[in-house]
N, C-alpha and C positions, 0 to 999 in steps of 0.2 A: 400416481400424482401423474396428472393428462401432458403431453407432449407439453406444450403450450408454459405451463407451470414451472416445471422443471425446468424449462429456458432461460425462463425468466429467474429463477431462483438459484437459477445458476451463472447468470451476468450479473445479480446483484451480489452473489458473493465475490464473484473478482473485485468489484471493482470494492467494497469493503476496501480496500488498501490504500485506494480516494480518502479516508479514516485518519490514516495516520502518514506521518512523517520525519525524518531526522534531525531531533535538536537538539544543544550542545547534553553530555551528561553531568552532573550536579560533579561539582569537584571541593573532595576526593573523590576519586569512583565509590562508586557502592560496590559493598563483597557481601556474597557472589556478585560480581559483574554478569550481562543477561549475557543471553542464547548469543545474543549477537552484537556488532558496533564497525560503525563507519570511521575510521579511521585520516582525522584530513590534514596532511603532513604540510611540510613550511611550506611548498611551491603548490600547490591548492590542489595537488593528488590527493585525492581519496581512496579509499580499498577497504573495503568490507571484511570481517572476521569473525567465524563461523567460534563458539570457544576459549570467547575470548580468556586471557591475563595477564599478569606484567611478571617479568622476568627476568630478575638482575633491572640490566637500561632497559628492557625494552617489552613490547606489545606481543606478545604474540599471540595466533588461532590460526585455523585453516581460513583458505580462502572461498568463494563458492566454487573452485574445480576440486575445493579438497588438499590445495597443495599448503604444506603448512607454510608461515610466511613468519617474519620478525623486523619488526620497523624502532627503532631503537628512540627510544621517550625524548631523546634531543634532534628528531623530526618530526614528533608528530605537532600539531598546531592547536587541534583540536580532538574528542572523543565525542561521540555522537550517539545515542541509543532513538530506538525508532519507540514515538510515544503519540499520542491521540491526537486529535488536531483534529478542531471545533468547526477553524473560517472552512476546509475540507471537507468537513462531515456537512456545514451547509450549503455548499455552496452542490454536489454530492445528492442530496435532499432537494436542492429547484435544480437542477440537472432532470431525476429518475422522475418528477413531477410534471416538466414539462412533454419527454419524452411517453409519459403514461398517456398522456391527453394528449395525443398525437398521438399515439396509435389506436388511442380508444373512441375519439373522435373520424378515425380512421375507417375501424370497425363495422362505427353507427353509419356511416353511412353508406358500406358495402351492404348490412341488413336494409337500412330502408332503400337501395338501389332494387337489391332485392327482390322485395315482396311487389316495391310497384310494378315490377314486371309479371308477376305474376296473373292467372286472368280473374275474374271478378266475377 
């Protein structure tokens, strides 16, 4: 795979995150719980938890730094999971298409200019 193709593929892979967003989880929480969730507290602060579980009166899990955290259920405003977001996906497709057109038009202009400079 040529270098420009690899760069484009890597950029596209990074942009795939735009195709998802955090949305409120179904109530009651599905079993088993997803790989990670975002817990929104009563004060509107939030924390991401990996390997979440309900333990007695708390939502427990590990933070992105690997620290164990427990949030009392009384302090939980909502639990959100990362899911597919069609509106973000459409916006990403439009932006990617526009970027591709800009890049290709610049490339085409350079090729035309270079061929005009060749001796005839």
